[in-house]
MIDO-910006 format. One line per 3 residues: their letters; for each residue x, y, z of N, C-alpha, C, CB. Coordinates in pm, whole numbers, plus 50000, padded with zeros to 5 digits. Glycine has a CB too. Layout:
BEGIN
a> X:Y:Z:X:Y:Z:X:Y:Z:X:Y:Z ~ ...
//
This chain:
BEGIN
mhr> 48408:50753:49561:48474:50623:49572:48624:50643:49587:48442:50535:49450 ~ 48680:50585:49690:48824:50597:49713:48901:50507:49617:48859:50560:49859 ~ 49013:50561:49567:49099:50488:49475:49217:50429:49551:49148:50580:49360
ill> 49234:50299:49538:49339:50227:49609:49438:50172:49509:49281:50113:49697 ~ 49568:50190:49535:49672:50126:49456:49726:50009:49539:49787:50228:49418 ~ 49715:49889:49485:49765:49769:49551:49892:49724:49478:49657:49655:49551
ved> 50005:49730:49548:50132:49688:49491:50165:49552:49552:50247:49793:49519 ~ 50150:49448:49470:50162:49309:49519:50208:49221:49404:50025:49258:49576 ~ 50317:49147:49423:50369:49063:49315:50303:48925:49309:50517:49047:49331
nem> 50244:48879:49420:50181:48748:49422:50042:48759:49358:50171:48693:49567 ~ 50023:48688:49247:49899:48700:49171:49775:48661:49252:49907:48614:49047 ~ 49785:48554:49330:49670:48512:49411:49634:48617:49515:49697:48378:49480
nrd> 49734:48670:49584:49710:48774:49685:49651:48900:49621:49840:48809:49760 ~ 49709:48939:49507:49664:49059:49437:49519:49044:49392:49755:49088:49315 ~ 49488:48929:49335:49353:48902:49285:49251:48901:49399:49351:48768:49210
mls> 49282:48827:49504:49190:48813:49618:49166:48948:49686:49246:48711:49720 ~ 49273:49020:49713:49258:49146:49786:49189:49251:49699:49396:49197:49833 ~ 49223:49258:49572:49158:49359:49488:49008:49331:49472:49227:49364:49349
rrl> 48971:49204:49459:48827:49170:49450:48754:49204:49578:48809:49022:49417 ~ 48814:49171:49692:48747:49200:49820:48733:49351:49842:48825:49138:49937 ~ 48835:49427:49804:48827:49573:49817:48721:49630:49723:48965:49637:49788
akk> 48714:49578:49601:48613:49625:49506:48472:49598:49559:48632:49557:49369 ~ 48452:49484:49624:48321:49453:49682:48283:49550:49792:48319:49310:49737 ~ 48384:49609:49857:48359:49708:49962:48345:49849:49906:48472:49704:50065
gys> 48348:49861:49773:48324:49991:49712:48448:50070:49674:48244:50071:49802 ~ 48564:50010:49685:48688:50080:49646:48716:50058:49498:48807:50032:49732 ~ 48775:50157:49435:48826:50143:49300:48973:50103:49313:48809:50277:49216
vtt> 49010:49986:49260:49143:49931:49283:49222:49922:49154:49133:49794:49349 ~ 49344:49976:49156:49440:49952:49050:49554:49875:49112:49490:50086:48982 ~ 49628:49800:49029:49734:49715:49083:49865:49741:49012:49696:49568:49072
avd> 49971:49705:49082:50107:49705:49027:50174:49578:49076:50188:49835:49069 ~ 50262:49520:48992:50321:49391:49026:50462:49399:49080:50321:49304:48905 ~ 50523:49519:49079:50656:49535:49137:50674:49679:49185:50766:49497:49034
gle> 50787:49702:49249:50811:49833:49308:50818:49947:49208:50937:49830:49385 ~ 50885:49925:49095:50896:50031:48995:50759:50068:48938:50989:49988:48882 ~ 50678:49966:48908:50543:49994:48858:50459:50064:48965:50474:49863:48813
gva> 50480:50026:49091:50408:50090:49201:50439:50239:49210:50442:50022:49331 ~ 50567:50273:49199:50606:50414:49203:50545:50488:49084:50761:50429:49203 ~ 50552:50428:48965:50498:50492:48845:50347:50512:48857:50530:50408:48720
rac> 50276:50410:48905:50130:50421:48918:50091:50520:49028:50069:50284:48948 ~ 50170:50530:49132:50141:50629:49236:50142:50769:49175:50245:50620:49353 ~ 50237:50793:49083:50246:50924:49017:50134:50943:48914:50382:50940:48950
sda> 50109:50841:48833:50013:50858:48723:49867:50849:48767:50039:50754:48617 ~ 49839:50764:48868:49700:50740:48907:49652:50825:49024:49682:50596:48942 ~ 49745:50884:49099:49712:50965:49217:49608:50896:49306:49660:51103:49174
pdl> 49640:50776:49357:49543:50705:49441:49522:50776:49574:49589:50561:49466 ~ 49412:50742:49641:49384:50798:49773:49462:50726:49882:49234:50790:49804 ~ 49503:50601:49854:49577:50521:49952:49652:50412:49877:49481:50459:50061
ilm> 49769:50375:49929:49851:50269:49868:49868:50156:49968:49989:50324:49822 ~ 49848:50033:49921:49881:49912:49997:50007:49855:49933:49762:49807:49998 ~ 50116:49850:50008:50247:49816:49953:50304:49689:50015:50344:49932:49975
dls> 50314:49584:49933:50387:49465:49975:50533:49506:49990:50371:49345:49872 ~ 50602:49453:50090:50741:49492:50111:50839:49402:50036:50774:49491:50258 ~ 50800:49279:50007:50887:49184:49936:50847:49183:49789:50878:49040:49997
lpg> 50912:49267:49710:50878:49282:49568:51002:49260:49482:50817:49422:49541 ~ 50982:49215:49358:51095:49206:49266:51137:49344:49218:51060:49116:49145 ~ 51258:49353:49164:51308:49484:49120:51345:49564:49244:51203:49560:49032
idg> 51283:49679:49260:51303:49752:49386:51196:49702:49484:51293:49910:49366 ~ 51238:49679:49607:51144:49625:49707:51050:49734:49757:51221:49562:49825 ~ 50956:49692:49840:50857:49785:49892:50915:49896:49978:50755:49711:49970
wea> 51026:49865:50045:51092:49968:50127:51138:50083:50038:51214:49908:50206 ~ 51210:50047:49929:51263:50149:49839:51151:50219:49763:51363:50085:49740 ~ 51050:50144:49718:50937:50205:49649:50868:50308:49739:50836:50098:49604
trr> 50853:50273:49867:50791:50365:49962:50876:50491:49978:50772:50297:50099 ~ 51007:50474:49992:51095:50591:50006:51082:50683:49884:51244:50547:50024 ~ 51075:50624:49764:51063:50705:49642:50929:50778:49637:51080:50617:49517
ika> 50822:50708:49673:50689:50770:49673:50684:50886:49773:50580:50665:49707 ~ 50741:50864:49891:50736:50967:49995:50834:51081:49969:50765:50904:50131 ~ 50932:51060:49882:51029:51165:49849:50977:51258:49739:51161:51104:49806
ape> 50880:51212:49661:50829:51291:49548:50719:51385:49596:50776:51199:49435 ~ 50729:51513:49568:50628:51609:49614:50485:51574:49572:50661:51746:49562 ~ 50469:51518:49452:50334:51489:49403:50271:51366:49467:50337:51470:49254
tqa> 50351:51281:49534:50295:51159:49595:50320:51147:49745:50353:51039:49526 ~ 50396:51238:49802:50436:51222:49942:50320:51225:50041:50533:51329:49979 ~ 50209:51287:50006:50096:51296:50100:50002:51175:50092:50017:51422:50073
ipl> 50024:51084:49996:49936:50968:49983:49962:50872:50100:49958:50895:49846 ~ 49860:50839:50179:49882:50744:50288:49918:50606:50233:49756:50734:50377 ~ 50006:50539:50304:50059:50411:50256:50063:50311:50371:50199:50429:50194
ial> 50008:50193:50347:50012:50085:50445:50102:49975:50392:49868:50030:50475 ~ 50204:49940:50469:50295:49831:50432:50229:49698:50466:50431:49845:50506 ~ 50246:49601:50376:50196:49465:50399:50314:49369:50387:50081:49427:50296
tah> 50329:49279:50485:50437:49183:50476:50401:49051:50541:50562:49238:50540 ~ 50449:48943:50480:50432:48809:50536:50550:48775:50626:50418:48704:50424 ~ 50655:48853:50618:50778:48823:50692:50800:48923:50804:50898:48822:50598
ama> 50703:48934:50891:50712:49033:50999:50814:48989:51102:50574:49053:51066 ~ 50917:49068:51116:51022:49043:51215:51021:49158:51315:51162:49029:51146 ~ 51084:49134:51428:51095:49241:51528:51161:49362:51462:51176:49194:51653
gdr> 51100:49476:51479:51155:49599:51424:51105:49635:51285:51303:49589:51421 ~ 51034:49543:51218:50986:49572:51083:50884:49685:51081:50926:49447:51020 ~ 50798:49691:51182:50699:49800:51186:50771:49934:51194:50604:49782:51307
eka> 50869:49943:51282:50944:50068:51298:51019:50103:51170:51042:50057:51416 ~ 51078:50000:51105:51150:50021:50980:51055:50071:50871:51219:49891:50935 ~ 50934:50014:50866:50835:50057:50768:50793:50202:50792:50712:49965:50771
laa> 50769:50236:50917:50729:50373:50949:50843:50470:50918:50689:50384:51098 ~ 50967:50428:50944:51083:50513:50913:51098:50534:50762:51210:50451:50970 ~ 51058:50435:50683:51066:50446:50537:50958:50538:50482:51055:50308:50472
gcn> 50858:50569:50565:50752:50661:50522:50612:50602:50524:50782:50708:50386 ~ 50600:50475:50562:50467:50414:50570:50385:50480:50681:50478:50260:50594 ~ 50256:50493:50660:50168:50548:50762:50119:50441:50858:50049:50617:50698
dfd> 50120:50316:50813:50078:50203:50897:50140:50077:50842:49922:50191:50903 ~ 50118:49967:50912:50185:49840:50883:50088:49728:50916:50318:49824:50965 ~ 50081:49626:50831:49997:49511:50860:50064:49385:50809:49856:49528:50797
tkp> 50027:49273:50867:50090:49147:50832:50000:49064:50742:50124:49068:50959 ~ 50064:48972:50670:49993:48874:50588:50007:48739:50657:50048:48869:50441 ~ 49910:48651:50643:49789:48674:50565:49707:48789:50623:49703:48546:50561
vdf> 49645:48863:50533:49573:48984:50571:49448:48950:50650:49536:49066:50446 ~ 49434:49017:50764:49309:49016:50839:49227:49129:50777:49330:49036:51000 ~ 49132:49094:50688:49065:49193:50605:48993:49299:50686:48967:49124:50515
drl> 48924:49261:50793:48853:49360:50875:48950:49457:50941:48769:49289:50983 ~ 49062:49405:50990:49162:49493:51053:49221:49587:50949:49275:49409:51120 ~ 49249:49535:50829:49303:49619:50723:49204:49729:50684:49339:49534:50600
lek> 49077:49694:50672:48975:49795:50640:48970:49904:50745:48837:49728:50627 ~ 48984:49867:50872:48985:49968:50980:49102:50063:50964:48991:49899:51119 ~ 49220:50007:50934:49339:50092:50916:49322:50183:50795:49465:50005:50900
msa> 49268:50129:50688:49244:50208:50568:49146:50321:50596:49192:50120:50454 ~ 49035:50288:50662:48933:50390:50694:48991:50500:50781:48814:50325:50765 ~ 49072:50463:50878:49131:50565:50967:49218:50662:50886:49216:50497:51077
lle> 49297:50611:50793:49384:50698:50714:49302:50779:50613:49492:50615:50640 ~ 49202:50721:50554:49122:50792:50455:49031:50896:50519:49039:50693:50375 ~ 48983:50871:50639:48890:50963:50705:48960:51077:50777:48804:50888:50802
ngs> 49087:51059:50815:49149:51165:50893:49209:51275:50807:49255:51108:50982 ~ 49179:51270:50677:49226:51378:50591:49364:51356:50534:49225:51505:50666 ~ 49425:51237:50558:49557:51209:50502:49548:51181:50354:49621:51092:50574
ag> 49429:51150:50305:49415:51113:50164:49384:51235:50078:49305:51006:50148 ~ 49446:51232:49958:49415:51331:49856:49428:51470:49905:49279:51311:49803
//
């Protein structure tokens, strides 16, 4: 069973997405802000991280940079999630270290495809 870390400050989004992922057989842990996300990435060693970019404290951009800078977490595939997709945000997310990028509201089937691609190509664990 793949372990997913969902970093999302919106309780409804976090609840809905974690339940849907659990129904698909994923083990999901959550974090509510960027600092907790970085800490959980280190402590939980997830197979993949879903990172909201608009977070309190340190935002998803900075949390991603910290995760990708740490030797123990840099290989974990990470998908950025944002409701505020602007021109250039995908490129900015990839430059920060994200492996992929998706918009909210989440198209669950599309997200699952992106997750499967990253988990199956050996980027995980």
